[in-house]
C-alpha positions as CSV (number, residue, x, y, z in Angstrom):
1,X,-60.1,119.2,32.4
2,X,-59.7,119.2,36.2
3,X,-56.1,120.0,36.9
4,X,-56.5,120.0,40.7
5,X,-55.6,116.3,40.9
6,X,-52.5,116.7,38.7
7,X,-48.9,117.1,39.9
8,X,-47.9,120.8,40.2
9,X,-45.5,120.6,37.3
10,X,-47.9,118.8,34.9
11,X,-48.6,122.0,33.0
12,X,-46.9,125.4,32.9
13,X,-49.2,127.9,34.6
14,X,-49.3,131.1,32.4
15,X,-49.4,133.2,35.5
16,X,-46.1,131.7,36.7
17,X,-47.7,130.1,39.8
18,X,-45.8,126.9,39.4
19,X,-42.5,128.3,38.0
20,X,-40.4,126.8,40.8
21,X,-41.8,123.4,40.3
22,X,-41.3,123.5,36.5
23,X,-37.7,124.7,37.0
24,X,-37.0,121.9,39.5
25,X,-38.4,119.2,37.2
26,X,-36.6,120.5,34.1
27,X,-33.3,120.6,36.1
28,X,-33.8,117.0,37.2
29,X,-34.4,115.9,33.6
30,X,-31.4,117.9,32.3
31,X,-29.2,116.3,35.0
32,X,-30.4,112.9,33.9
33,X,-29.7,113.7,30.2
34,X,-26.3,115.2,31.0
35,X,-25.3,112.2,33.1
36,X,-26.2,109.8,30.3
37,X,-24.7,111.8,27.4
38,X,-21.4,113.0,29.2
39,X,-20.6,109.4,30.2
40,X,-21.4,107.8,26.8
41,X,-17.9,106.5,26.3
42,X,-18.2,104.3,29.4
43,X,-21.0,102.3,27.9
44,X,-21.4,100.2,24.8
45,X,-23.0,101.9,21.8
46,X,-25.4,98.9,21.5
47,X,-28.3,98.2,23.8
48,X,-27.2,96.1,26.8
49,X,-29.4,93.6,28.5
50,X,-33.0,94.0,29.0
51,X,-35.0,96.3,31.2
52,X,-37.5,94.6,33.5
53,X,-40.0,96.3,35.7
54,X,-39.3,99.7,34.2
55,X,-42.5,100.1,32.3
56,X,-43.9,103.6,32.0
57,X,-47.2,103.5,33.9
58,X,-50.5,104.3,32.2
59,X,-51.7,106.4,35.1
60,X,-50.1,109.3,36.9
61,X,-47.2,108.7,39.3
62,X,-45.0,111.1,41.3
63,X,-42.3,112.8,39.2
64,X,-39.5,111.3,41.3
65,X,-40.9,107.8,40.7
66,X,-41.2,108.4,36.9
67,X,-37.6,109.7,36.8
68,X,-36.4,106.5,38.6
69,X,-38.3,104.4,36.1
70,X,-36.6,106.3,33.2
71,X,-33.0,105.6,34.5
72,X,-32.8,101.9,33.7
73,X,-34.6,102.5,30.4
74,X,-32.0,105.1,29.4
75,X,-29.1,103.0,30.7
76,X,-30.1,100.0,28.6
77,X,-31.0,102.0,25.4
78,X,-29.0,102.4,22.3
79,X,-26.1,104.7,23.1
80,X,-25.8,106.8,19.9
81,X,-23.6,109.4,21.9
82,X,-20.8,106.8,22.0
83,X,-18.0,107.7,19.5
84,X,-18.1,104.0,18.4
85,X,-21.8,104.2,17.4
86,X,-22.2,103.8,13.6
87,X,-25.6,104.8,12.5
88,X,-26.7,107.1,9.7
89,X,-30.4,107.3,10.7
90,X,-30.0,107.7,14.5
91,X,-27.2,110.2,14.9
92,X,-26.5,112.0,18.2
93,X,-28.7,115.1,18.6
94,X,-27.2,118.5,18.7
95,X,-27.4,120.4,22.0
96,X,-29.8,123.0,20.4
97,X,-32.1,120.3,19.1
98,X,-32.4,118.8,22.6
99,X,-33.1,122.3,24.1
100,X,-35.4,123.1,21.2
101,X,-37.4,119.9,21.5
102,X,-39.7,121.6,24.1
103,X,-43.0,123.0,23.3
104,X,-42.1,126.2,25.2
105,X,-39.2,128.5,25.5
106,X,-38.2,129.4,29.1
107,X,-37.4,133.1,29.5
């Protein structure tokens, strides 16, 4: 696989060459998750409206563009972090399950 055309944070380089890019991306994703989960009481537990024009593209796009496309998808998704959410199959994930859902463990 030719990685030269991929974004710098597409894969974690085992030599640590792209460590800063990986940290920047993971911090952006974490900020997005925290904003959504820590403001859960301000939104309905049910999906609201529909998301148009927020399709995840089939080809590679810039990380910033992808994060912008994720925002409306997250905002209009089921809000199982809301205390009024009643679901036995889709409970709110624990913090450790969110952190542990990575294929790597940052040191």
